[in-house]
SEBALUM-173587 format. One record per residue: residue in one letter; x, y, z of N, C-alpha, C, O, CB in turn. Coordinates in pm, whole numbers. Each point is the difference from the previous one (the first is absolute). Glycine has a CB too. Layout:
<kolvos>
<kolvo gupa="A" n_X="X" n_Y="Y" n_Z="Z" ca_X="X" ca_Y="Y" ca_Z="Z" c_X="X" c_Y="Y" c_Z="Z" o_X="X" o_Y="Y" o_Z="Z" cb_X="X" cb_Y="Y" cb_Z="Z"/>
...
</kolvos>
This chain:
<kolvos>
<kolvo gupa="M" n_X="82" n_Y="-161" n_Z="10" ca_X="-45" ca_Y="151" ca_Z="22" c_X="75" c_Y="133" c_Z="-65" o_X="122" o_Y="18" o_Z="-5" cb_X="-189" cb_Y="-130" cb_Z="219"/>
<kolvo gupa="H" n_X="-53" n_Y="211" n_Z="-270" ca_X="118" ca_Y="160" ca_Z="-1" c_X="1" c_Y="64" c_Z="75" o_X="-38" o_Y="110" o_Z="-39" cb_X="32" cb_Y="-67" cb_Z="-120"/>
<kolvo gupa="K" n_X="40" n_Y="-44" n_Z="294" ca_X="-50" ca_Y="137" ca_Z="100" c_X="-82" c_Y="148" c_Z="-7" o_X="-60" o_Y="60" o_Z="89" cb_X="250" cb_Y="-160" cb_Z="-45"/>
<kolvo gupa="K" n_X="-161" n_Y="145" n_Z="-235" ca_X="-89" ca_Y="75" ca_Z="-42" c_X="-114" c_Y="16" c_Z="-12" o_X="-81" o_Y="90" o_Z="21" cb_X="207" cb_Y="-93" cb_Z="-69"/>
<kolvo gupa="L" n_X="-126" n_Y="-144" n_Z="-7" ca_X="-165" ca_Y="-43" ca_Z="-20" c_X="-149" c_Y="8" c_Z="109" o_X="-120" o_Y="-25" o_Z="-9" cb_X="282" cb_Y="-134" cb_Z="-126"/>
<kolvo gupa="H" n_X="-72" n_Y="206" n_Z="229" ca_X="-95" ca_Y="-58" ca_Z="91" c_X="-14" c_Y="102" c_Z="120" o_X="94" o_Y="71" o_Z="38" cb_X="-32" cb_Y="-320" cb_Z="-110"/>
<kolvo gupa="R" n_X="-208" n_Y="250" n_Z="134" ca_X="16" ca_Y="161" ca_Z="42" c_X="-109" c_Y="-1" c_Z="142" o_X="-119" o_Y="-28" o_Z="-16" cb_X="162" cb_Y="162" cb_Z="-283"/>
<kolvo gupa="A" n_X="-9" n_Y="-115" n_Z="380" ca_X="-127" ca_Y="-64" ca_Z="140" c_X="-40" c_Y="103" c_Z="35" o_X="72" o_Y="100" o_Z="-1" cb_X="16" cb_Y="-289" cb_Z="118"/>
<kolvo gupa="V" n_X="-229" n_Y="190" n_Z="-72" ca_X="-66" ca_Y="198" ca_Z="36" c_X="-123" c_Y="-71" c_Z="114" o_X="-98" o_Y="-72" o_Z="-18" cb_X="104" cb_Y="276" cb_Z="-306"/>
<kolvo gupa="Y" n_X="68" n_Y="-128" n_Z="470" ca_X="-50" ca_Y="-28" ca_Z="159" c_X="-94" c_Y="141" c_Z="16" o_X="32" o_Y="119" o_Z="-6" cb_X="217" cb_Y="-271" cb_Z="129"/>
<kolvo gupa="F" n_X="-335" n_Y="106" n_Z="-108" ca_X="-122" ca_Y="150" ca_Z="60" c_X="-6" c_Y="-43" c_Z="143" o_X="-53" o_Y="-106" o_Z="35" cb_X="-147" cb_Y="159" cb_Z="-256"/>
<kolvo gupa="G" n_X="271" n_Y="54" n_Z="321" ca_X="-109" ca_Y="-71" ca_Z="144" c_X="-102" c_Y="91" c_Z="-30" o_X="27" o_Y="100" o_Z="-66" cb_X="132" cb_Y="-177" cb_Z="293"/>
<kolvo gupa="K" n_X="-300" n_Y="50" n_Z="-175" ca_X="-149" ca_Y="100" ca_Z="16" c_X="13" c_Y="100" c_Z="135" o_X="-16" o_Y="122" o_Z="14" cb_X="-158" cb_Y="-339" cb_Z="-120"/>
<kolvo gupa="F" n_X="223" n_Y="74" n_Z="233" ca_X="-21" ca_Y="-11" ca_Z="111" c_X="24" c_Y="132" c_Z="77" o_X="16" o_Y="-46" o_Z="112" cb_X="26" cb_Y="-189" cb_Z="-152"/>
<kolvo gupa="I" n_X="-30" n_Y="360" n_Z="53" ca_X="50" ca_Y="79" ca_Z="166" c_X="-89" c_Y="-17" c_Z="77" o_X="-81" o_Y="-92" o_Z="-1" cb_X="194" cb_Y="270" cb_Z="-59"/>
<kolvo gupa="R" n_X="-104" n_Y="-74" n_Z="146" ca_X="-35" ca_Y="73" ca_Z="168" c_X="38" c_Y="82" c_Z="-47" o_X="96" o_Y="14" o_Z="-76" cb_X="-73" cb_Y="-127" cb_Z="278"/>
<kolvo gupa="R" n_X="-154" n_Y="237" n_Z="-133" ca_X="-22" ca_Y="159" ca_Z="-8" c_X="160" c_Y="15" c_Z="142" o_X="6" o_Y="-88" o_Z="86" cb_X="-398" cb_Y="145" cb_Z="-159"/>
<kolvo gupa="D" n_X="489" n_Y="47" n_Z="72" ca_X="7" ca_Y="90" ca_Z="53" c_X="-16" c_Y="0" c_Z="157" o_X="86" o_Y="-11" o_Z="87" cb_X="-140" cb_Y="74" cb_Z="-307"/>
<kolvo gupa="K" n_X="-126" n_Y="-43" n_Z="232" ca_X="-24" ca_Y="45" ca_Z="135" c_X="-93" c_Y="-63" c_Z="65" o_X="-103" o_Y="-25" o_Z="-63" cb_X="165" cb_Y="212" cb_Z="5"/>
<kolvo gupa="P" n_X="-56" n_Y="-221" n_Z="169" ca_X="-90" ca_Y="-78" ca_Z="44" c_X="-124" c_Y="14" c_Z="34" o_X="-20" o_Y="108" o_Z="56" cb_X="179" cb_Y="-161" cb_Z="-21"/>
<kolvo gupa="N" n_X="-292" n_Y="-45" n_Z="-50" ca_X="-106" ca_Y="10" ca_Z="1" c_X="-64" c_Y="26" c_Z="133" o_X="78" o_Y="45" o_Z="83" cb_X="-46" cb_Y="-162" cb_Z="-275"/>
<kolvo gupa="S" n_X="-174" n_Y="97" n_Z="238" ca_X="-19" ca_Y="15" ca_Z="98" c_X="15" c_Y="-134" c_Z="105" o_X="5" o_Y="-18" o_Z="122" cb_X="-125" cb_Y="212" cb_Z="-242"/>
<kolvo gupa="S" n_X="123" n_Y="-266" n_Z="10" ca_X="29" ca_Y="-95" ca_Z="97" c_X="186" c_Y="-72" c_Z="10" o_X="43" o_Y="-110" o_Z="-36" cb_X="-349" cb_Y="64" cb_Z="-16"/>
<kolvo gupa="K" n_X="372" n_Y="154" n_Z="111" ca_X="110" ca_Y="39" ca_Z="-53" c_X="95" c_Y="-107" c_Z="-86" o_X="116" o_Y="-35" o_Z="20" cb_X="-147" cb_Y="196" cb_Z="172"/>
<kolvo gupa="G" n_X="-90" n_Y="-211" n_Z="-322" ca_X="88" ca_Y="-43" ca_Z="-90" c_X="45" c_Y="19" c_Z="-97" o_X="82" o_Y="89" o_Z="18" cb_X="-136" cb_Y="-170" cb_Z="59"/>
<kolvo gupa="T" n_X="53" n_Y="39" n_Z="-227" ca_X="33" ca_Y="78" ca_Z="-145" c_X="-79" c_Y="-92" c_Z="-96" o_X="-4" o_Y="-122" o_Z="-21" cb_X="264" cb_Y="223" cb_Z="69"/>
<kolvo gupa="D" n_X="-337" n_Y="41" n_Z="-112" ca_X="-22" ca_Y="-62" ca_Z="-67" c_X="49" c_Y="-32" c_Z="-97" o_X="122" o_Y="-11" o_Z="1" cb_X="-232" cb_Y="57" cb_Z="88"/>
<kolvo gupa="H" n_X="-7" n_Y="-91" n_Z="-287" ca_X="86" ca_Y="-40" ca_Z="-19" c_X="38" c_Y="116" c_Z="-80" o_X="-57" o_Y="105" o_Z="27" cb_X="15" cb_Y="-342" cb_Z="19"/>
<kolvo gupa="G" n_X="151" n_Y="237" n_Z="-164" ca_X="-28" ca_Y="126" ca_Z="-57" c_X="94" c_Y="12" c_Z="-157" o_X="106" o_Y="-59" o_Z="-20" cb_X="-155" cb_Y="168" cb_Z="299"/>
<kolvo gupa="K" n_X="-23" n_Y="-16" n_Z="-379" ca_X="82" ca_Y="8" ca_Z="-95" c_X="129" c_Y="-41" c_Z="-45" o_X="85" o_Y="43" o_Z="78" cb_X="-213" cb_Y="75" cb_Z="-36"/>
<kolvo gupa="G" n_X="181" n_Y="-188" n_Z="-143" ca_X="161" ca_Y="40" ca_Z="-37" c_X="66" c_Y="-125" c_Z="20" o_X="-44" o_Y="-59" o_Z="99" cb_X="57" cb_Y="307" cb_Z="-20"/>
<kolvo gupa="G" n_X="90" n_Y="-313" n_Z="-149" ca_X="88" ca_Y="-100" ca_Z="8" c_X="134" c_Y="-6" c_Z="21" o_X="58" o_Y="24" o_Z="107" cb_X="-202" cb_Y="-66" cb_Z="-209"/>
<kolvo gupa="V" n_X="197" n_Y="7" n_Z="-12" ca_X="132" ca_Y="-48" ca_Z="-11" c_X="-3" c_Y="-97" c_Z="-143" o_X="-47" o_Y="-114" o_Z="-1" cb_X="94" cb_Y="126" cb_Z="292"/>
<kolvo gupa="L" n_X="27" n_Y="73" n_Z="-439" ca_X="5" ca_Y="-126" ca_Z="-72" c_X="159" c_Y="-32" c_Z="-77" o_X="62" o_Y="81" o_Z="-69" cb_X="-347" cb_Y="-39" cb_Z="30"/>
<kolvo gupa="F" n_X="326" n_Y="-171" n_Z="70" ca_X="112" ca_Y="-19" ca_Z="-99" c_X="34" c_Y="-12" c_Z="-50" o_X="-51" o_Y="-112" o_Z="6" cb_X="63" cb_Y="108" cb_Z="20"/>
<kolvo gupa="V" n_X="72" n_Y="-5" n_Z="-136" ca_X="-9" ca_Y="-69" ca_Z="-143" c_X="117" c_Y="-24" c_Z="13" o_X="73" o_Y="88" o_Z="46" cb_X="-234" cb_Y="5" cb_Z="-196"/>
<kolvo gupa="A" n_X="231" n_Y="-263" n_Z="99" ca_X="99" ca_Y="-42" ca_Z="-9" c_X="49" c_Y="-51" c_Z="-108" o_X="-83" o_Y="-48" o_Z="-76" cb_X="40" cb_Y="43" cb_Z="255"/>
<kolvo gupa="G" n_X="179" n_Y="-1" n_Z="-219" ca_X="30" ca_Y="-75" ca_Z="-121" c_X="82" c_Y="51" c_Z="-71" o_X="28" o_Y="118" o_Z="19" cb_X="-202" cb_Y="-194" cb_Z="-22"/>
<kolvo gupa="G" n_X="237" n_Y="1" n_Z="-103" ca_X="161" ca_Y="-7" ca_Z="-69" c_X="25" c_Y="197" c_Z="-66" o_X="105" o_Y="63" o_Z="12" cb_X="-135" cb_Y="-421" cb_Z="-135"/>
<kolvo gupa="S" n_X="-98" n_Y="410" n_Z="59" ca_X="85" ca_Y="110" ca_Z="-54" c_X="-145" c_Y="95" c_Z="64" o_X="-68" o_Y="63" o_Z="-81" cb_X="269" cb_Y="-161" cb_Z="-188"/>
<kolvo gupa="V" n_X="-231" n_Y="99" n_Z="399" ca_X="-66" ca_Y="85" ca_Z="81" c_X="56" c_Y="90" c_Z="-9" o_X="117" o_Y="-21" o_Z="-34" cb_X="-193" cb_Y="-92" cb_Z="156"/>
<kolvo gupa="N" n_X="26" n_Y="308" n_Z="-94" ca_X="98" ca_Y="51" ca_Z="-40" c_X="-6" c_Y="27" c_Z="140" o_X="-54" o_Y="109" o_Z="20" cb_X="70" cb_Y="-43" cb_Z="-275"/>
<kolvo gupa="G" n_X="29" n_Y="-141" n_Z="392" ca_X="20" ca_Y="53" ca_Z="125" c_X="18" c_Y="146" c_Z="56" o_X="35" o_Y="99" o_Z="-64" cb_X="39" cb_Y="-300" cb_Z="39"/>
<kolvo gupa="G" n_X="-111" n_Y="192" n_Z="174" ca_X="31" ca_Y="165" ca_Z="100" c_X="-186" c_Y="-43" c_Z="6" o_X="-83" o_Y="-65" o_Z="-64" cb_X="355" cb_Y="335" cb_Z="-61"/>
<kolvo gupa="V" n_X="-259" n_Y="-174" n_Z="262" ca_X="-146" ca_Y="54" ca_Z="64" c_X="-67" c_Y="160" c_Z="-112" o_X="32" o_Y="114" o_Z="-37" cb_X="83" cb_Y="-212" cb_Z="360"/>
<kolvo gupa="Y" n_X="-208" n_Y="8" n_Z="-328" ca_X="-127" ca_Y="101" ca_Z="-78" c_X="-52" c_Y="39" c_Z="122" o_X="9" o_Y="-67" o_Z="103" cb_X="-91" cb_Y="-48" cb_Z="-336"/>
<kolvo gupa="G" n_X="4" n_Y="270" n_Z="220" ca_X="-51" ca_Y="63" ca_Z="117" c_X="34" c_Y="60" c_Z="84" o_X="121" o_Y="17" o_Z="13" cb_X="-191" cb_Y="-122" cb_Z="-45"/>
<kolvo gupa="S" n_X="9" n_Y="143" n_Z="94" ca_X="87" ca_Y="70" ca_Z="127" c_X="-50" c_Y="-59" c_Z="186" o_X="-66" o_Y="-97" o_Z="37" cb_X="73" cb_Y="357" cb_Z="-242"/>
<kolvo gupa="E" n_X="32" n_Y="-197" n_Z="248" ca_X="19" ca_Y="-70" ca_Z="163" c_X="-203" c_Y="4" c_Z="-10" o_X="-86" o_Y="52" o_Z="-71" cb_X="410" cb_Y="93" cb_Z="261"/>
<kolvo gupa="P" n_X="-318" n_Y="-232" n_Z="-74" ca_X="-163" ca_Y="-1" ca_Z="65" c_X="-16" c_Y="120" c_Z="88" o_X="77" o_Y="9" o_Z="95" cb_X="-99" cb_Y="-272" cb_Z="-78"/>
<kolvo gupa="R" n_X="-87" n_Y="378" n_Z="-42" ca_X="-18" ca_Y="153" ca_Z="58" c_X="-63" c_Y="-16" c_Z="93" o_X="-113" o_Y="-41" o_Z="-28" cb_X="114" cb_Y="164" cb_Z="-140"/>
<kolvo gupa="L" n_X="19" n_Y="-109" n_Z="271" ca_X="-79" ca_Y="-3" ca_Z="148" c_X="-123" c_Y="98" c_Z="31" o_X="-109" o_Y="-18" o_Z="54" cb_X="338" cb_Y="-43" cb_Z="28"/>
<kolvo gupa="A" n_X="-169" n_Y="167" n_Z="-135" ca_X="-85" ca_Y="168" ca_Z="72" c_X="-117" c_Y="-64" c_Z="30" o_X="-47" o_Y="-113" o_Z="-19" cb_X="123" cb_Y="342" cb_Z="-134"/>
<kolvo gupa="E" n_X="-111" n_Y="-124" n_Z="207" ca_X="-207" ca_Y="-29" ca_Z="-6" c_X="-26" c_Y="33" c_Z="-138" o_X="-75" o_Y="-59" o_Z="-78" cb_X="-28" cb_Y="156" cb_Z="331"/>
<kolvo gupa="D" n_X="190" n_Y="26" n_Z="-279" ca_X="-66" ca_Y="68" ca_Z="-111" c_X="47" c_Y="-26" c_Z="-139" o_X="-27" o_Y="69" o_Z="-98" cb_X="-11" cb_Y="94" cb_Z="257"/>
<kolvo gupa="Q" n_X="154" n_Y="-333" n_Z="-157" ca_X="-20" ca_Y="33" ca_Z="-156" c_X="-58" c_Y="-195" c_Z="15" o_X="33" o_Y="-100" o_Z="-64" cb_X="219" cb_Y="367" cb_Z="-82"/>
<kolvo gupa="L" n_X="-334" n_Y="-249" n_Z="246" ca_X="-87" ca_Y="-132" ca_Z="-42" c_X="-113" c_Y="-13" c_Z="-84" o_X="-78" o_Y="95" o_Z="-7" cb_X="142" cb_Y="-135" cb_Z="193"/>
<kolvo gupa="V" n_X="-92" n_Y="-98" n_Z="-273" ca_X="-125" ca_Y="73" ca_Z="-49" c_X="-141" c_Y="-105" c_Z="74" o_X="0" o_Y="-122" o_Z="15" cb_X="146" cb_Y="232" cb_Z="-293"/>
<kolvo gupa="E" n_X="-225" n_Y="-39" n_Z="304" ca_X="-109" ca_Y="-10" ca_Z="97" c_X="104" c_Y="-195" c_Z="126" o_X="16" o_Y="-121" o_Z="-10" cb_X="-341" cb_Y="277" cb_Z="-258"/>
<kolvo gupa="G" n_X="350" n_Y="-51" n_Z="349" ca_X="133" ca_Y="-92" ca_Z="75" c_X="104" c_Y="-116" c_Z="-41" o_X="64" o_Y="-75" o_Z="74" cb_X="-222" cb_Y="125" cb_Z="67"/>
<kolvo gupa="D" n_X="157" n_Y="-46" n_Z="-221" ca_X="85" ca_Y="-99" ca_Z="-115" c_X="53" c_Y="48" c_Z="-107" o_X="-42" o_Y="75" o_Z="-88" cb_X="-85" cb_Y="-224" cb_Z="133"/>
<kolvo gupa="L" n_X="297" n_Y="55" n_Z="-10" ca_X="82" ca_Y="99" ca_Z="-83" c_X="-12" c_Y="55" c_Z="-158" o_X="-74" o_Y="-46" o_Z="-87" cb_X="203" cb_Y="-64" cb_Z="251"/>
<kolvo gupa="A" n_X="-76" n_Y="173" n_Z="-172" ca_X="8" ca_Y="75" ca_Z="-177" c_X="31" c_Y="-105" c_Z="-104" o_X="108" o_Y="-52" o_Z="26" cb_X="2" cb_Y="282" cb_Z="52"/>
<kolvo gupa="D" n_X="-166" n_Y="-279" n_Z="-184" ca_X="76" ca_Y="-72" ca_Z="-136" c_X="95" c_Y="86" c_Z="-7" o_X="-1" o_Y="119" o_Z="34" cb_X="-174" cb_Y="-219" cb_Z="-179"/>
<kolvo gupa="D" n_X="308" n_Y="0" n_Z="72" ca_X="63" ca_Y="151" ca_Z="-77" c_X="29" c_Y="-63" c_Z="-154" o_X="44" o_Y="47" o_Z="-105" cb_X="110" cb_Y="92" cb_Z="346"/>
<kolvo gupa="I" n_X="-202" n_Y="-267" n_Z="-198" ca_X="49" ca_Y="-99" ca_Z="-184" c_X="-158" c_Y="-138" c_Z="22" o_X="-16" o_Y="-108" o_Z="56" cb_X="446" cb_Y="101" cb_Z="-64"/>
<kolvo gupa="D" n_X="-468" n_Y="52" n_Z="-32" ca_X="-120" ca_Y="-79" ca_Z="-99" c_X="64" c_Y="-145" c_Z="-57" o_X="83" o_Y="-12" o_Z="-90" cb_X="-192" cb_Y="267" cb_Z="-10"/>
<kolvo gupa="F" n_X="46" n_Y="-361" n_Z="177" ca_X="9" ca_Y="-121" ca_Z="11" c_X="11" c_Y="-28" c_Z="-160" o_X="85" o_Y="-79" o_Z="-42" cb_X="-213" cb_Y="45" cb_Z="289"/>
<kolvo gupa="R" n_X="78" n_Y="72" n_Z="-297" ca_X="-87" ca_Y="-29" ca_Z="-179" c_X="105" c_Y="105" c_Z="-82" o_X="-36" o_Y="31" o_Z="-113" cb_X="-300" cb_Y="-56" cb_Z="173"/>
<kolvo gupa="R" n_X="454" n_Y="78" n_Z="-16" ca_X="87" ca_Y="39" ca_Z="-100" c_X="90" c_Y="-160" c_Z="-6" o_X="24" o_Y="-48" o_Z="-111" cb_X="-18" cb_Y="366" cb_Z="164"/>
<kolvo gupa="V" n_X="31" n_Y="-379" n_Z="52" ca_X="73" ca_Y="-116" ca_Z="35" c_X="-41" c_Y="-82" c_Z="-116" o_X="49" o_Y="0" o_Z="-113" cb_X="-39" cb_Y="19" cb_Z="374"/>
<kolvo gupa="Y" n_X="-142" n_Y="-111" n_Z="-200" ca_X="-37" ca_Y="-91" ca_Z="-93" c_X="12" c_Y="123" c_Z="-173" o_X="-39" o_Y="-31" o_Z="-113" cb_X="-159" cb_Y="-169" cb_Z="348"/>
<kolvo gupa="S" n_X="250" n_Y="308" n_Z="-200" ca_X="-97" ca_Y="-3" ca_Z="-217" c_X="168" c_Y="-51" c_Z="10" o_X="9" o_Y="-112" o_Z="-51" cb_X="-257" cb_Y="395" cb_Z="-121"/>
<kolvo gupa="D" n_X="393" n_Y="-228" n_Z="230" ca_X="86" ca_Y="-101" ca_Z="-81" c_X="-1" c_Y="-143" c_Z="54" o_X="5" o_Y="-90" o_Z="-84" cb_X="146" cb_Y="279" cb_Z="27"/>
<kolvo gupa="A" n_X="-152" n_Y="-200" n_Z="102" ca_X="-71" ca_Y="-221" ca_Z="0" c_X="-71" c_Y="15" c_Z="-132" o_X="31" o_Y="-98" o_Z="-68" cb_X="-130" cb_Y="5" cb_Z="369"/>
<kolvo gupa="A" n_X="11" n_Y="178" n_Z="-369" ca_X="-158" ca_Y="-45" ca_Z="-82" c_X="122" c_Y="-7" c_Z="-134" o_X="4" o_Y="-99" o_Z="-72" cb_X="-314" cb_Y="264" cb_Z="195"/>
<kolvo gupa="A" n_X="376" n_Y="-82" n_Z="-139" ca_X="181" ca_Y="-3" ca_Z="-118" c_X="28" c_Y="-28" c_Z="36" o_X="18" o_Y="-110" o_Z="-53" cb_X="61" cb_Y="209" cb_Z="-39"/>
<kolvo gupa="F" n_X="-31" n_Y="-98" n_Z="194" ca_X="121" ca_Y="-210" ca_Z="-9" c_X="-46" c_Y="-91" c_Z="-65" o_X="71" o_Y="-48" o_Z="-88" cb_X="-6" cb_Y="20" cb_Z="302"/>
<kolvo gupa="I" n_X="-204" n_Y="-26" n_Z="-190" ca_X="-110" ca_Y="-110" ca_Z="-44" c_X="-28" c_Y="37" c_Z="-117" o_X="-71" o_Y="-86" o_Z="-53" cb_X="-33" cb_Y="35" cb_Z="251"/>
<kolvo gupa="G" n_X="131" n_Y="160" n_Z="-284" ca_X="-41" ca_Y="9" ca_Z="-143" c_X="-184" c_Y="50" c_Z="25" o_X="-61" o_Y="-9" o_Z="-107" cb_X="279" cb_Y="-222" cb_Z="-9"/>
<kolvo gupa="A" n_X="-278" n_Y="264" n_Z="199" ca_X="-131" ca_Y="-10" ca_Z="9" c_X="-21" c_Y="152" c_Z="65" o_X="76" o_Y="62" o_Z="75" cb_X="-106" cb_Y="-350" cb_Z="-54"/>
<kolvo gupa="N" n_X="-164" n_Y="346" n_Z="-105" ca_X="-1" ca_Y="133" ca_Z="14" c_X="-15" c_Y="48" c_Z="74" o_X="-117" o_Y="-10" o_Z="34" cb_X="87" cb_Y="13" cb_Z="-150"/>
<kolvo gupa="A" n_X="111" n_Y="83" n_Z="204" ca_X="11" ca_Y="34" ca_Z="123" c_X="-189" c_Y="76" c_Z="44" o_X="-90" o_Y="-37" o_Z="75" cb_X="434" cb_Y="78" cb_Z="-114"/>
<kolvo gupa="A" n_X="-325" n_Y="89" n_Z="-68" ca_X="-158" ca_Y="-16" ca_Z="43" c_X="-120" c_Y="-72" c_Z="54" o_X="-93" o_Y="50" o_Z="62" cb_X="174" cb_Y="33" cb_Z="-176"/>
<kolvo gupa="E" n_X="-66" n_Y="-193" n_Z="84" ca_X="-98" ca_Y="-97" ca_Z="-95" c_X="10" c_Y="-60" c_Z="168" o_X="-105" o_Y="-36" o_Z="54" cb_X="162" cb_Y="-19" cb_Z="-407"/>
<kolvo gupa="L" n_X="88" n_Y="48" n_Z="436" ca_X="-57" ca_Y="-75" ca_Z="114" c_X="14" c_Y="94" c_Z="121" o_X="-22" o_Y="-50" o_Z="110" cb_X="83" cb_Y="-187" cb_Z="-206"/>
<kolvo gupa="V" n_X="-38" n_Y="320" n_Z="91" ca_X="7" ca_Y="92" ca_Z="104" c_X="-49" c_Y="178" c_Z="-25" o_X="36" o_Y="91" o_Z="75" cb_X="165" cb_Y="-284" cb_Z="-13"/>
<kolvo gupa="G" n_X="-286" n_Y="210" n_Z="-179" ca_X="-47" ca_Y="68" ca_Z="-29" c_X="90" c_Y="176" c_Z="-57" o_X="115" o_Y="22" o_Z="37" cb_X="-286" cb_Y="-224" cb_Z="119"/>
<kolvo gupa="P" n_X="103" n_Y="294" n_Z="-236" ca_X="68" ca_Y="72" ca_Z="-48" c_X="87" c_Y="58" c_Z="61" o_X="22" o_Y="-46" o_Z="112" cb_X="-158" cb_Y="46" cb_Z="-221"/>
<kolvo gupa="G" n_X="205" n_Y="101" n_Z="70" ca_X="103" ca_Y="111" ca_Z="83" c_X="86" c_Y="-45" c_Z="109" o_X="20" o_Y="65" o_Z="103" cb_X="-185" cb_Y="90" cb_Z="-141"/>
<kolvo gupa="F" n_X="219" n_Y="-278" n_Z="8" ca_X="59" ca_Y="-40" ca_Z="162" c_X="161" c_Y="-37" c_Z="-144" o_X="20" o_Y="-105" o_Z="-61" cb_X="-304" cb_Y="-62" cb_Z="349"/>
<kolvo gupa="T" n_X="361" n_Y="292" n_Z="-296" ca_X="113" ca_Y="-38" ca_Z="-39" c_X="126" c_Y="-92" c_Z="87" o_X="21" o_Y="-35" o_Z="117" cb_X="-112" cb_Y="241" cb_Z="-239"/>
<kolvo gupa="P" n_X="139" n_Y="-216" n_Z="24" ca_X="50" ca_Y="-147" ca_Z="98" c_X="135" c_Y="57" c_Z="127" o_X="93" o_Y="1" o_Z="-81" cb_X="-131" cb_Y="-214" cb_Z="-192"/>
<kolvo gupa="L" n_X="66" n_Y="232" n_Z="329" ca_X="118" ca_Y="-39" ca_Z="71" c_X="130" c_Y="6" c_Z="-19" o_X="70" o_Y="53" o_Z="86" cb_X="-205" cb_Y="-152" cb_Z="-50"/>
<kolvo gupa="G" n_X="188" n_Y="48" n_Z="-147" ca_X="81" ca_Y="-39" ca_Z="-46" c_X="101" c_Y="-100" c_Z="138" o_X="119" o_Y="24" o_Z="21" cb_X="-170" cb_Y="201" cb_Z="-236"/>
<kolvo gupa="V" n_X="6" n_Y="-287" n_Z="259" ca_X="91" ca_Y="-98" ca_Z="89" c_X="71" c_Y="-91" c_Z="-23" o_X="91" o_Y="-53" o_Z="63" cb_X="-209" cb_Y="88" cb_Z="29"/>
<kolvo gupa="V" n_X="48" n_Y="-60" n_Z="-235" ca_X="50" ca_Y="-90" ca_Z="-123" c_X="35" c_Y="36" c_Z="-134" o_X="36" o_Y="-86" o_Z="-80" cb_X="-158" cb_Y="-34" cb_Z="187"/>
</kolvos>
């Protein structure tokens, strides 16, 4: 197998809010982490560190830096699929592959 022919994409959607709820626990939040691995992946960190200041949260959740559909657009192009048909129009590839 040739390493440039393979990609792995992992999207972890589960996240907790920073602030405790009324029972001293934390609620499910919006956000997550996405990893792409493979031989010709343009490595690095995309996006910024989470911003936890109250005025930078969106309805109590972390603000999105990068829509996951931009990475899926990269993956679609890699396999020769039409990204707009898979994720919808307007999501330009991020350039990770």
